[in-house]
C-alpha positions in Angstrom: -164.1 29.2 42.8 -167.1 28.5 45.5 -165.2 26.5 47.1 -162.0 28.3 47.1 -164.1 30.9 48.8 -165.6 28.4 51.5 -162.0 27.3 52.5 -160.6 31.0 52.9 -163.7 31.6 54.8 -162.8 28.6 56.9 -159.8 28.9 57.3 -159.7 32.6 58.3 -162.6 31.0 61.1 -159.7 28.3 62.2 -157.3 31.7 62.6 -159.5 33.5 64.5 -160.7 30.8 67.4 -157.0 30.4 67.5 -156.0 33.9 68.0 -159.2 33.4 70.4 -157.9 30.8 72.3 -154.1 32.2 72.5 -155.0 35.5 73.9 -156.7 35.1 77.8 -159.5 37.3 78.3 -159.0 39.2 81.2 -161.8 39.3 83.3 -164.3 41.8 83.8 -163.3 42.6 87.8 -159.5 42.9 86.7 -159.9 45.0 83.8 -162.3 47.2 86.7 -159.3 47.5 88.6 -156.6 48.1 85.7 -158.6 51.4 85.6 -159.4 52.6 88.4 -155.4 51.8 89.6 -154.7 54.0 86.5 -156.9 56.7 87.5 -155.5 56.6 91.5 -152.1 57.8 89.8 -153.8 60.7 87.7 -155.2 61.8 90.0 -152.1 61.3 92.5 -150.4 63.1 90.0 -152.6 65.8 89.2 -152.6 66.4 93.3 -148.8 66.6 93.5 -148.7 69.0 90.8 -151.6 71.4 92.4 -149.6 71.1 95.6 -146.7 72.5 94.1 -148.1 74.9 92.1 -149.8 76.6 95.1 -146.4 77.4 96.5 -146.5 79.9 93.8 -149.4 81.7 95.7 -147.9 82.6 98.8 -146.4 81.3 101.9 -148.8 83.3 104.9 -150.3 81.6 107.4 -154.1 81.3 105.3 -153.0 79.9 102.6 -150.7 77.0 104.2 -153.9 76.1 105.9 -155.9 76.0 103.0 -152.7 73.9 101.4 -153.4 71.2 103.9 -157.0 71.4 103.9 -156.7 70.7 100.5 -153.9 67.3 101.2 -156.4 65.8 103.9 -159.4 65.9 101.0 -157.2 64.7 98.2 -155.3 62.0 100.7 -158.5 60.6 101.9 -160.5 60.4 98.4 -157.3 58.4 97.2 -157.5 56.0 100.0 -160.8 55.9 99.3 -161.0 54.7 95.5 -157.3 52.6 97.0 -159.5 50.4 99.6 -162.3 50.0 97.0 -159.6 48.9 94.1 -158.1 46.3 96.9 -161.1 45.3 97.7 -162.3 44.4 93.7 -158.4 43.4 92.6 -156.9 40.7 93.5 -153.4 41.5 92.9 -152.3 42.9 96.3 -148.4 44.5 96.2 -146.5 42.5 98.9 -144.8 45.2 101.7 -141.6 45.8 102.8 -141.9 44.3 106.2 -138.8 46.5 107.9 -139.8 50.0 107.0 -143.7 49.5 107.9 -142.8 48.3 111.6 -140.7 50.8 111.9 -143.9 53.3 110.7 -145.8 51.8 112.8 -143.8 52.0 116.1 -142.8 56.2 115.1 -146.3 56.6 114.9 -147.4 54.6 118.1 -144.5 56.7 120.4 -145.5 60.2 118.9 -149.4 59.0 119.9 -148.1 58.1 123.0 -145.5 61.1 123.7 -148.8 63.4 122.9 -151.4 61.7 125.2 -148.6 62.3 127.8 -147.8 65.6 126.5 -148.8 69.1 127.6 -151.6 69.8 125.1 -152.9 66.8 123.8 -155.9 68.7 121.4 -152.9 70.5 120.1 -151.3 67.9 119.3 -154.3 66.3 117.7 -155.1 69.2 115.6 -151.3 71.0 115.1 -150.3 74.6 115.6 -153.1 76.8 114.4 -150.6 78.4 111.3 -149.4 75.3 110.1 -152.5 72.6 110.9 -149.3 69.8 111.4 -151.2 67.7 114.1 -150.7 64.0 114.6 -154.0 64.6 112.1 -152.0 65.6 109.0 -149.3 62.9 109.9 -152.2 60.2 109.5 -152.5 61.5 106.5 -149.3 61.5 105.4 -149.2 57.7 106.0 -151.7 57.5 104.5 -150.6 58.9 101.2 -147.3 56.4 102.0 -149.9 53.0 102.2 -151.6 54.5 98.4 -148.4 54.6 96.9 -147.6 51.6 98.4 -150.7 49.3 97.3 -151.5 50.9 93.9 -148.0 50.8 92.6 -146.3 49.5 89.2 -143.7 50.1 87.6 -146.1 52.2 84.3 -146.8 54.8 86.9 -143.4 56.1 86.9 -144.7 58.1 84.1 -147.8 59.7 85.4 -145.3 60.9 88.8 -142.6 62.3 86.9 -144.7 64.2 84.5 -146.9 65.9 87.2 -144.1 66.9 88.6 -142.0 68.1 86.5 -145.0 70.1 85.2 -145.1 71.9 88.6 -141.6 72.6 89.2 -141.1 74.1 85.7 -144.6 76.6 86.9 -143.0 77.5 90.1 -139.5 78.1 89.2 -141.5 80.5 86.6 -143.3 81.9 89.3 -140.1 82.6 90.6 -138.5 84.0 88.1 -141.2 86.3 86.9 -141.3 87.5 90.6 -137.8 88.2 90.8 -137.8 90.0 87.4 -140.9 92.5 87.7 -140.4 93.0 91.2 -136.4 94.4 90.5 -136.0 95.8 87.1 -138.9 95.0 85.6 -140.4 97.0 87.0 -139.6 100.0 84.8 -141.8 97.5 81.9 -145.3 97.9 83.8 -147.9 100.4 84.2 -147.8 102.6 86.9 -151.1 101.1 88.3 -149.2 97.6 88.4 -146.1 99.2 90.4 -148.2 100.4 93.2 -149.8 96.9 94.0 -146.8 95.1 92.9 -145.5 95.2 96.6 -148.8 93.8 98.3 -148.0 90.5 96.5 -145.1 88.6 97.7 -143.4 85.5 97.1 -143.8 82.5 99.6 -141.2 81.9 102.1 -138.1 81.5 100.0 -136.5 78.8 102.2 -139.9 77.0 101.3 -139.9 77.7 97.9 -136.1 76.5 97.2 -136.9 74.1 99.4 -139.8 72.5 96.9 -138.1 73.7 94.4 -134.8 71.3 95.5 -136.8 67.9 96.2 -138.5 68.0 92.9 -135.1 68.5 91.1 -134.6 64.8 91.2 -137.4 63.3 89.2 -136.5 66.0 86.7 -133.3 64.6 86.4 -134.8 61.6 86.1 -137.1 62.7 82.7 -134.0 63.6 81.3 -131.9 60.4 82.1 -134.4 58.7 80.9 -134.8 60.6 77.1 -137.7 60.8 75.4 -139.0 57.8 76.6 -140.8 60.2 79.0 -142.7 62.3 79.1 -142.7 65.5 79.1 -139.0 64.7 77.1 -135.2 64.7 77.7 -135.1 68.6 76.0 -138.3 69.9 78.0 -136.5 68.5 81.3 -133.1 70.3 80.6 -135.5 73.6 80.5 -137.2 72.8 83.8 -133.4 71.6 85.3 -132.2 75.3 84.6 -135.1 77.5 85.5 -135.3 75.5 88.7 -131.5 75.6 89.7 -132.0 79.4 88.3 -134.8 80.0 90.6 -133.2 78.3 93.9 -130.0 80.6 93.5 -132.2 83.5 93.1 -134.0 82.8 96.7 -130.6 82.8 98.1 -131.7 79.5 100.2 -128.2 78.6 101.3 -130.1 75.3 103.0 -131.4 74.4 99.9 -128.2 75.1 97.7 -126.1 73.3 100.0 -128.5 70.2 100.6 -128.4 70.3 96.5 -124.3 70.8 96.2 -123.6 67.9 99.2 -126.2 65.4 97.5 -124.4 66.2 94.1 -121.2 65.1 95.9 -121.9 61.8 97.0 -123.7 60.9 93.5 -120.1 61.7 91.8 -119.0 59.9 94.6 -121.2 56.9 93.6 -120.0 57.4 90.0 -116.4 56.8 90.5 -116.9 53.9 92.4 -116.3 55.5 95.8 -119.1 53.7 97.7 -117.7 52.7 101.1 -116.8 57.1 101.3 -120.4 58.3 101.1 -121.3 57.1 104.3 -118.9 58.9 105.8 -119.1 61.7 103.8 -122.8 62.2 104.1 -122.2 62.0 108.1 -119.5 64.8 107.6 -121.4 67.0 105.7 -124.0 66.6 107.5 -123.0 67.4 110.7 -120.7 70.2 109.8 -123.8 71.4 108.1 -126.0 71.5 110.8 -123.1 73.4 113.4 -123.0 76.2 110.6 -126.7 76.5 110.1 -126.0 77.6 114.0 -123.0 79.5 114.1 -124.2 81.7 110.6 -127.1 83.1 113.3 -123.9 84.6 115.7 -123.2 87.9 113.9 -126.3 89.8 113.9 -128.3 88.1 117.3 -132.0 89.2 115.7 -134.6 87.5 117.7 -135.4 85.6 114.3 -131.4 83.7 114.5 -131.5 80.3 115.1 -128.7 81.2 117.7 -132.0 82.9 119.4 -133.9 79.8 119.9 -131.7 76.6 119.6 -130.3 77.0 123.1 -133.7 77.9 124.5 -135.4 74.9 122.8 -131.8 72.4 123.8 -133.3 73.5 127.8 -136.3 72.8 127.3 -135.5 69.1 126.2 -134.1 68.7 129.6 -137.2 68.9 130.9 -139.1 66.1 129.4 -136.4 64.0 127.9 -137.6 60.9 127.1 -141.1 61.7 125.6 -141.1 65.3 124.8 -143.6 67.7 125.2 -146.1 66.6 122.8 -146.1 66.7 119.4 -147.0 70.4 117.4 -145.9 72.2 121.2 -142.8 73.5 120.3 -144.2 76.9 121.6 -144.8 75.7 124.5 -141.6 73.8 125.0 -139.9 77.5 123.8 -142.1 79.7 126.0 -141.5 77.4 129.1 -138.2 78.4 129.6 -138.2 81.8 129.0 -139.0 84.6 131.5 -142.4 87.0 131.5 -140.6 89.7 129.7 -138.5 87.3 127.6 -141.7 86.0 126.2 -143.3 89.3 125.3 -140.0 90.6 124.1 -139.6 87.6 121.5 -140.7 86.4 118.7 -143.7 83.5 118.3 -141.9 80.3 117.7 -144.2 77.7 116.4 -142.0 75.6 114.6 -138.1 74.5 115.4 -137.0 75.1 111.7 -135.0 71.9 112.2 -136.8 68.2 111.1 -134.7 66.7 114.1 -135.0 69.1 116.6 -138.6 69.4 116.3 -138.8 65.2 116.8 -136.1 65.7 119.9 -138.8 68.8 121.9 -141.6 67.1 120.8 -141.2 63.1 121.3 -138.0 63.4 123.4 -134.7 61.2 122.4 -136.8 58.1 122.1 -139.2 59.9 118.7 -135.7 61.1 117.7 -134.2 57.8 117.2 -137.0 56.0 115.5 -137.7 58.9 113.6 -134.0 58.4 112.4 -133.6 55.1 112.2 -137.0 54.9 109.8 -135.2 57.3 107.9 -132.3 54.7 107.7 -134.0 51.7 106.8 -136.0 53.7 103.8 -132.2 54.3 102.6 -131.3 51.0 103.0 -134.4 49.7 101.2 -134.1 51.9 98.2 -130.1 50.9 97.9 -131.1 47.5 97.4 -133.7 47.9 94.8 -131.5 47.3 91.4 -134.4 47.2 88.5 -134.0 51.0 87.4 -130.8 52.3 89.1 -131.5 55.7 87.8 -134.8 55.6 89.2 -133.0 54.6 92.5 -130.3 57.4 92.5 -133.8 59.6 91.7 -135.2 58.5 95.1 -132.0 58.6 97.3 -131.6 62.1 96.1 -134.6 63.3 97.0 -134.3 61.4 100.4 -131.2 63.4 101.1 -132.5 66.5 100.2 -135.3 66.2 102.1 -133.1 65.3 105.3 -130.7 68.3 104.7 -132.6 70.5 103.9 -135.3 70.1 106.6 -132.2 70.6 109.2 -132.0 74.2 108.1 -135.3 75.7 108.1 -139.7 75.1 108.1 -141.0 72.8 105.3 -143.8 72.6 103.4 -146.9 69.7 103.2 -145.5 69.8 99.8 -142.2 68.4 100.8 -143.2 66.2 103.1 -145.5 64.9 100.8 -142.9 64.0 99.0 -140.8 62.8 101.3 -143.8 60.2 102.2 -144.1 59.7 98.2 -141.0 58.0 98.2 -141.8 56.0 101.2 -144.7 54.8 100.0 -142.7 53.5 96.9 -140.3 52.0 98.7 -142.8 50.5 100.5 -143.6 48.5 97.7 -141.4 45.8 97.4 -141.4 46.8 93.9 -140.4 50.2 93.0 
């Protein structure tokens, strides 16, 4: 009996040794790097969720400046942690070189055009109401680098979860605000209804843009099914409330952007890929023309018709390098007479991303920016690992491109665009 027990112990010991030999030991520094990368993307996803939720707090200049300050510190912390993880780790993501080159060439030109522009300090810090200077652009590029350096397939779960949760909170906030600012007032106590007008929703176009650009990630969770938190049913509810919230804002730019991109996806589903580029270019042109023509009837100082021609006139004064980044207001005022300048509202943004680049960095800057977007879309198209994920990234980029031509965009929208650019920088998206 004792011999059998001894044989059993010997057999178990041999099996344990074989299992230990067959299982590779993970070096301690690699384990630390893996845990650190996981923490980085938890912090990354949580920050994106908070940025999306912060849109519900309002869109006045003070809140937007605070939002940008939070974004700076968040991007800097992520950059430090990512740099440390690369120092202690051995595995590094290879980057897509054409996209890297196009990003650095664009950044170099923006810096050069700002140095020879009309207000270098303003180009660096940005407009007082936005903090949208070169410093913010550098932080956006740092965010893209964090994605590129740390990205792994398992991080999709963190990213989509944070965005879906943030989008649900924001869409419900919009629905609640519209309800209690309308028919819902009769259900509130009188002391609350007296204070309700003091609390306003953020810029409706900005809210709708943030909801629209995050919507593809909700679609991806719904498409992936139960394999992704928070699940298919949760994603369906989020998608429904998001679409309803977008329609309630009456933001025609966001609504048309979603409609156009949906048409392009349908063309892809039916195998009509050869029509996607032609239809996309044609509809984008029609959208840009409609953005101007829509403003003709009223002719108020806030209409696009009032300042689009003025900004285009300013381009002819500095056509190659522009006025310098974040100097739209100076370009606008340079064309106006003193009386017109006093009568017009202050204009700090061009209300069109491409026009913004044209005014501030000239024809060269606009060409470089459009080329960067082309390279980004081409790189996403090359990915065949997960077609649903590829479609999600393409939807996000195209919605951003279309919607950013119709209004001012928040730092949240720009962050999501550069997140997709960062994911695409890593060859394994």
